[in-house]
C-alpha distance (Angstrom), angle and dihedral (degrees) to the residues before:
residue distance angle dihedral
X1 . . .
X2 3.78 . .
X3 3.77 115.2 .
X4 3.76 125.0 -159.4
X5 3.76 148.5 117.2
X6 3.79 138.2 -153.7
X7 3.79 131.3 -122.0
X8 3.78 123.1 -161.6
X9 3.77 134.2 169.5
X10 3.80 123.1 -123.2
X11 3.79 111.0 -122.1
X12 3.78 125.6 -161.9
X13 3.79 99.5 45.8
X14 3.82 110.1 148.8
X15 3.79 124.6 -134.9
X16 3.80 104.4 -77.4
X17 3.80 118.7 -126.2
X18 3.80 131.7 -168.1
X19 3.79 110.4 -74.5
X20 3.80 95.5 21.6
X21 3.79 118.1 141.1
X22 3.82 101.0 -121.6
X23 3.81 92.6 -172.3
X24 3.81 89.9 55.7
X25 3.81 91.3 48.6
X26 3.81 91.5 50.4
X27 3.81 91.8 46.3
X28 3.81 90.7 52.3
X29 3.80 93.2 47.4
X30 3.83 94.8 42.3
X31 3.82 108.8 30.3
X32 3.82 90.2 155.9
X33 3.81 95.6 69.1
X34 3.80 112.0 141.3
X35 3.78 136.3 -153.1
X36 3.80 109.5 -83.8
X37 3.82 95.7 26.6
X38 3.78 117.5 135.7
X39 3.80 112.7 -136.2
X40 3.81 110.0 -155.2
X41 3.80 113.8 -162.0
X42 3.79 127.8 -170.4
X43 3.80 109.6 -123.2
X44 3.80 91.5 -131.0
X45 3.81 93.6 73.3
X46 3.79 90.5 46.6
X47 3.81 90.5 50.6
X48 3.80 91.9 49.6
X49 3.80 93.2 49.7
X50 3.80 92.2 46.6
X51 3.81 93.0 49.8
X52 3.80 94.8 -111.9
X53 3.80 91.5 148.5
X54 3.78 125.9 116.2
X55 3.79 131.4 -166.6
X56 3.78 91.4 -151.7
X57 3.74 137.9 115.2
X58 3.80 106.0 -76.5
X59 3.79 93.3 -123.8
X60 3.80 91.2 53.2
X61 3.79 89.5 50.3
X62 3.81 90.0 52.1
X63 3.81 89.8 49.9
X64 3.80 90.5 52.5
X65 3.81 91.5 55.6
X66 3.81 98.3 41.1
X67 3.79 126.2 97.7
X68 3.81 97.5 167.0
X69 3.80 137.3 17.1
X70 3.81 109.3 -133.4
X71 3.81 102.2 174.9
X72 3.78 138.5 -11.7
X73 3.78 135.5 -164.4
X74 3.80 118.2 170.6
X75 3.80 108.1 -49.7
X76 3.81 92.6 -18.6
X77 3.79 116.5 99.9
X78 3.78 128.9 -176.3
X79 3.79 107.2 -156.3
X80 3.77 143.9 168.6
X81 3.79 114.0 -116.2
X82 3.77 129.1 -148.1
X83 3.80 87.1 -98.5
X84 3.81 90.7 59.7
X85 3.82 94.7 -109.5
X86 3.79 118.0 139.2
X87 3.80 111.6 -149.4
X88 3.77 145.0 122.3
X89 3.79 118.2 -64.6
X90 3.83 93.1 -4.6
X91 3.80 89.0 -81.8
X92 3.82 91.5 -66.7
X93 3.79 106.7 152.1
X94 3.81 133.4 -173.9
X95 3.82 95.8 -174.5
X96 3.82 120.8 107.7
X97 3.81 91.9 10.5
X98 3.83 130.9 102.3
X99 3.80 117.9 -82.1
X100 3.78 112.7 -84.8
X101 3.79 93.8 26.1
X102 3.79 134.8 94.8
X103 3.79 130.5 -162.9
X104 3.80 122.7 -130.6
X105 3.79 124.5 -156.2
X106 3.82 115.5 -91.0
X107 3.80 113.3 -82.5
X108 3.83 92.3 -120.0
X109 3.83 112.2 6.5
X110 3.81 93.5 -173.6
X111 3.81 90.6 55.0
X112 3.81 89.4 47.0
X113 3.81 90.0 53.3
X114 3.79 91.4 49.3
X115 3.81 91.3 50.4
X116 3.81 92.1 50.0
X117 3.79 91.3 48.5
X118 3.80 91.9 50.3
X119 3.81 91.1 45.9
X120 3.80 93.0 52.7
X121 3.79 91.2 47.0
X122 3.80 90.1 51.5
X123 3.81 95.0 47.7
X124 3.80 102.4 37.3
X125 3.78 103.6 19.6
X126 3.80 92.2 -125.4
X127 3.80 131.1 131.4
X128 3.79 106.2 -134.7
X129 3.79 134.4 158.9
X130 3.80 119.7 -123.0
X131 3.80 127.9 -150.8
X132 3.82 122.1 -173.5
X133 3.81 112.8 -154.5
X134 3.78 142.4 -166.4
X135 3.80 134.3 178.8
X136 3.80 117.1 -100.2
X137 3.77 132.9 -177.4
X138 3.80 119.4 -128.1
X139 3.81 127.9 -133.2
X140 3.81 113.0 -101.5
X141 3.81 93.7 -1.9
X142 3.80 129.4 97.5
X143 3.76 121.1 -124.3
X144 3.78 138.0 29.8
X145 3.79 130.9 -88.9
X146 3.79 132.7 -168.6
X147 3.80 115.1 -108.3
X148 3.79 133.5 178.7
X149 3.79 116.2 -94.9
X150 3.80 95.4 168.7
X151 3.80 135.8 18.6
X152 3.79 142.6 176.8
X153 3.79 128.4 -174.3
X154 3.78 93.6 8.7
X155 3.84 132.8 99.5
X156 3.78 100.4 -122.2
X157 3.82 94.2 -166.7
X158 3.80 133.0 41.4
X159 3.81 109.5 -154.1
X160 3.83 109.5 -150.7
X161 3.78 95.3 175.0
X162 3.79 111.4 126.8
X163 3.81 93.8 20.1
X164 3.80 120.9 118.3
X165 3.80 125.1 -127.0
X166 3.82 126.9 -141.4
X167 3.81 90.7 -86.4
X168 3.77 94.8 52.5
X169 3.81 96.3 -103.2
X170 3.80 116.3 143.7
X171 3.79 111.4 -132.1
X172 3.78 114.2 -127.6
X173 3.80 107.7 171.1
X174 3.81 112.0 25.3
X175 3.79 118.4 113.9
X176 3.81 111.2 161.7
X177 3.81 119.8 -145.8
X178 3.81 97.4 -133.3
X179 3.79 96.4 173.7
X180 3.81 91.3 52.0
X181 3.81 90.4 50.5
X182 3.81 91.2 52.1
X183 3.81 90.4 46.1
X184 3.81 91.1 53.8
X185 3.80 92.2 47.6
X186 3.79 91.4 50.7
X187 3.80 91.8 51.3
X188 3.80 88.6 64.7
X189 3.81 89.0 71.2
X190 3.82 98.8 31.2
X191 3.80 102.6 49.8
X192 3.77 128.8 -179.9
X193 3.82 97.0 -95.5
X194 3.80 103.8 27.3
X195 3.83 98.2 87.6
X196 3.81 90.6 -126.7
X197 3.81 105.0 126.2
X198 3.81 97.3 167.1
X199 3.79 132.1 55.7
X200 3.80 133.4 179.0
X201 3.78 124.0 -140.9
X202 3.80 110.7 -158.7
X203 3.77 130.4 -173.3
X204 3.81 98.1 24.9
X205 3.78 109.5 144.3
X206 3.77 136.4 164.8
X207 3.79 123.0 -175.9
X208 3.81 90.3 -164.5
X209 3.80 95.2 51.8
X210 3.81 115.3 36.7
X211 3.77 119.1 -165.7
X212 3.81 108.2 -76.9
X213 3.79 138.0 154.6
X214 3.79 115.2 -86.4
X215 3.78 137.5 169.3
X216 3.79 119.4 -131.9
X217 3.79 91.9 -159.5
X218 3.81 94.1 56.6
X219 3.79 92.1 44.6
X220 3.80 90.4 48.9
X221 3.76 92.5 59.7
X222 3.78 115.8 120.9
X223 3.81 103.7 -111.8
X224 3.78 101.2 -140.1
X225 3.80 94.3 49.2
X226 3.79 93.4 51.6
X227 3.80 120.7 99.1
X228 3.81 89.3 -151.1
X229 3.79 89.6 59.2
X230 3.81 90.6 49.9
X231 3.79 92.6 50.0
X232 3.79 92.0 48.5
X233 3.79 89.8 47.9
X234 3.80 92.5 52.7
X235 3.80 93.8 46.2
X236 3.80 95.1 43.2
X237 3.81 90.8 -124.8
X238 3.79 126.1 132.1
X239 3.77 123.3 -152.3
X240 3.79 114.1 -116.6
X241 3.80 97.4 -171.8
X242 3.79 111.8 101.1
X243 3.80 92.3 -144.6
X244 3.83 90.8 56.5
X245 3.79 101.4 31.5
X246 3.81 96.8 106.1
X247 3.78 89.1 63.0
X248 3.79 89.8 71.5
X249 3.78 103.7 34.9
X250 3.83 109.6 133.2
X251 3.76 95.7 -155.8
X252 3.80 137.1 110.3
X253 3.77 115.7 -76.5
X254 3.82 89.9 -125.2
X255 3.80 87.4 76.4
X256 3.79 85.9 73.8
X257 3.79 98.3 39.0
X258 3.81 93.8 133.3
X259 3.79 98.1 45.4
X260 3.77 122.4 31.5
X261 3.77 142.2 162.8
X262 3.79 118.2 2.8
X263 3.82 94.9 -144.7
X264 3.79 127.9 59.2
X265 3.76 117.2 -118.7
């Protein structure tokens, strides 16, 4: 059996302004969306529509989004945001916005993804998944890559633990970040400078993981700092819900070195 899927960018999206209905804009630009499609949306357009723009000094904007300083070198700061993401400059970005303004990350990217999914279902009558993305750096590697910061209708993690490989070995540690993989694939057709903020992934299927609601923030939680993980460890239980699975992951915290706890300290 041949496996594969397609990824294409959505052309014709206008410049998004505060108060715009992003779901309506996507529906107008992509009226041929189908059940099972994955709509991948750059967080910048979500932030613009939700009014997450500030005409402040960039450093003050970073301060407003920061709950913890992780590392600092010169003017570059790696911080933890209120969402629980660990990244440079708290996700504050001055690219693709008017001069004198900066964009902040959406207040609740998972809620934004759910709203977009519901809006597309209402307008086009289709059941699609939605992933909201942003660019993150990676420890000890050059360059940026798009990752998921919000999701709806998509299993953000694929838990391989307990499965057996072709050589008969039982996997004990592997949990694949599916939503991040889709986000990176979609960035190949969106691009930073191409004015294509939305992409559609079509033909992705998994018999093991049907489409289901999931929260990126809960799955981004660092396992060993999570009380849910500790309780599961003591009781010997393992969470089976994709949206809660990171609470019980018995793996080193370095596996989540780019994205950590979902709640500020």
